[in-house]
N, C-alpha and C positions, 0 to 999 in steps of 0.2 A: 596116807593117814592124816588126821587132823592134829596139829600141834597148837598149844596155847602158850604164848611167850610174852612176857613183859619186855618193854624196851631195854631195860637194864640187863636182860639176859641174852639179847640177840648176839652179842659178841661171842657167846659160847657155841654158836651155831653159824659160823662164818659163811659157809656155802649157802645155807638157807636164807640168811639175812641179805647177803650181797645179791643173790638172784632175785629176791623179792623187790628190793629197791630198784634194780635194773629193769625188772618187768614193769614196775610202776612207771618208770621213765618211758619205756617202750609203749605202754598203753596210753598214758595220759598226755605225753608230749608228742611222740612220733605218730601214733595212730589217730588220736582224738584232737590233737592240736591245741591242747589247753595251755594257758600261760602259767607254766609251773617251772620251778628251778631244777635243773639237772646239773649235778656237780661234775667235777673233772673225772670221776670214776664211773660216770654214766648212770648215777643213781638219782632218783627223784625223792627228795626229802623236803619236809616243811617244818614250820615251827612246832606243830602239834606232835611230831615225832620226838621232839625234845622233851615232851611232858611225861615220858615213860608210860605210854598207853599199853593196853593189852591187845595183842595181835592174835587172830585166828588164822592159821596158815595151813594150806594143804601141801603136805610134803610128798614129793614124788619118790618112787623107789630109789632113785639115785641120790636122794638127799636135797635136791633142788626144789625151788618154789614152783608150785603149780597154780596157786591162787591165794588170796588173803583179804582180810578186812581188819580195820583198826577201830578200837573202842576206847572212849573216854567218858567218864560221868559228867553230866551236865551241870553239876555243882561247881565245876571249874571252867576254864576257858575251853570253848568248843566252837567249831566253824559255824554251826547252825545259828549261833547267837552273834558271833563277832563278824562274820562275813555275810551271812544270808539272813540276818534278823529282819530285814525289810519284807521278806516273804511271809512272815507271820505278823505283819503289822507292827513290828517293833516290840512285841511282847516276847520276852525271853522264855525259852524252854529251859526250865531249871527245876530239877527235882532229884532227890536221891534215888527215886524209882525209875528214872529215865537216863539212859546212856546214849551217847551219840555213836553212830556207826559211819565210818568214812573210808575212802580209798579202797572200794571194792574193786579188786584187780584180778585178772586172769591172765596167765601166760599165753603166748601165742598158740602153743600146742596143747593147752589144757583140754582134757577130755570133756565130753558133754555133761558129765555129772558133777564136775568140780564146783560149779556155782551153787548147786543144791547142797553139796557137802558143806560148803562154807556157811550157808544159811542154817543148816542143821547145827553147826557149831555155835552160831549165834544164839540159837534156841537153848543150847546147853548153858551158855553164859547167863541167859535170862533166868533160867530155872535155878542154876547153881548159886547165883549171886542175889536172888530175890528181886530181879528187875522186872518191871511190868511192861515197859515199852522201850524200843529203840527209836531214836530220831535220826533222820538223815536227809541229805539233799541228793537228788538224782536227776538225770536228764531223760529225754524222751525215749532213747533206745533202751534204757533200763526197765521201762514199764513192761515191755515184752518179756524181758528176762525174768522179772519177778513173777509174772503170771505163769510162765513156763515152769518155774521152780515150784510154784504152789503157795507162795507167801507174798502178799502184796500189802502196801501200806494204806492207811487213811491219809489222804492228801490234805494238808493244812493250808497250803498256799502255793501259787505258781506265778511265773512270769514268762513271757515270750510265747511264740506260736510255732507249731510244727516241730521240726527237728531242733529248734532253738529253745524249746520250752524246758525250764527247770522247775522242780517242785521240792517242797519240804514235806516229808511223810513221817508218819508215826506207825511203827509196827508193834503188834502183839504176837504172841506165839502160843496158841493153845494146843490141846492134844490133837485136834483135827489137823491143824497146820503141820505139826510135827509128823503125823502119819503121811501126809501128802509129800512133804519135803523128803522124808526118809525113803519113801518109795522112789521118788525121782532121783535121789542120790544113789540108790542101790546099796544103802547102808542100814543095817538094822538099828533100831533105837538102843538095843543093849550094847552094841559095839560103839556107837556114838557116846554113850554114857561111860564106857570103859576108858575111852581116850581122854575124856574130861577128868575122870577120877585119877588117871595117871599123872595129870598135871597138878591137880588141886586136892586130891583126897575127897572126903565127903563134906568138908567144910572150908570152901575156898576163902582166902583172906580178902578183905575188902581193898579195892584198889586205892592205895595211898590214904585210906580212911576218908577220901573225898566224897564218897557216896553215903557216909554215915550221917 
């Protein structure tokens, strides 16, 4: 199932939280070879995790992490501006209607539909919080994954060639995209909305009022 958790609530779900950060270390450091910090507990965390972001997490039946994404409003510090701003010509992406999505992570044994389920959860955030777009940085391998899921971004800027190419993209999520992604995930839109309402009710609070 999909869980929606703010950073300050992760301690209430220790198995889910610990396995998420360890899966991030496994994916980004061990498998992809990124220059990321892995702490003594084998967890990958960065400065943006300290900003109390909103996480969408696929929770497996045993309570452990199967996949996740991290969201922050672009009205505050975000990677797309502070680390990758050169990919958009130095013009910051900053709007209460745009949030950043980062750390798209899948556990080694995640099922084939988990990636689509996470994207479906992102769509629920977009609709529930009144967000029009997500911004994010992705590498070449993710282009194939996004197209397989059924939701791909408008590319705003890129650098590098072949497997080394990284890009900044802007996602929207209309009814057609939701239908494609829900089908790929094997999750009905009604069930997806139920999971979101369990977390937020019908009127989710604005993240730290930073998107107001």
